[in-house]
Steps between C-alpha positions, in 0.01 A plus 500: 500500500525222254407138574862388530574760769187407698586131475860568608389700804248232593763230461750695714242555775407133506864399527586756768194447717470127436858412596456523874542192714207470734533247777297412807501192714348392828616200699311371800628196685271367771756367748283531814253224421545158658546272203616150435842464349455575131754309294329429165350768275328498162484815288174495308439656159425869555147612420544699178139525387505880513812517281364252245183704453688820414654404164683761291424869544633833380574671168841670521612292797384140471453326834497124482397268783691173533263200480737274696540737795359264766742220421795736452466660845442162668813360332711802598385490862548122519858542378587779745345321799688182403828695493431626853501147640272571799216291358472190288325648195279270297600531131236651273495186286418289808211733588355463150542120506337458842204720407461321168472163680198626698361671189486858632614828351760701689326829415178388670675419829687830491197719428291321764790513748467133591827483691398205724408282202823600326699406809346152504538435128852642472614385847646841592493712816436827319398636161580830335200650325549811290303741285638705212374853450735606219740305279544718193754610245448847352672567168555778253766561234793585728371407842365208699401462862416199715227540759431235766287502813373212709412380848596165651437337834636185657221314684529220753297215349388375841351816652496750211712756682710734291869433563616784278351745254662683212374785287730629227478736206771624270531671162841507334591656165688294242422171678232252405238378747681172570824682592301731729320206665829316553654807666199557728479138612873473568487817714183383676654168602812682624279723716305196620825332609594804709156516663480129582857423604 
């Protein structure tokens, strides 16, 4: 076989086998715990250290990690939770301003899981802390695929109990990673509404 035929077969295989949508999600809402009435929530920047360390990989299919993944997911989740109306959601800009006034980095609080300190500084009943496992866009000449996976948990800032937990992972062809993340978060909040209400 000539090089063009081999390349064409390889390209066809990558398109056919790479075009599957793979989706998994787990939602756990802890409704049995005695908890104070949670009315205010802050969604913290997702821990994206793992994604930032990956960089660009691949030869035929380039996979690119998004360096702003932590802020993007926090913004998307803040928006969807605000639309729900169950909680008063602290805007992301207010979180940044309040943490800047006490001269601390949001990433440090998130990685060290200092939910009680965050509750006092931000004056909220609960915080959402998340971790990103994948936030990539894979590209080749005629194909692209967004791949997103993360975990998030909503913690009571007084006692540290988990109010709800979310684990989601989805890969969708012909969508970028931000479109995939937006879809996952919208569906997750819809599921959360059904579980809680």
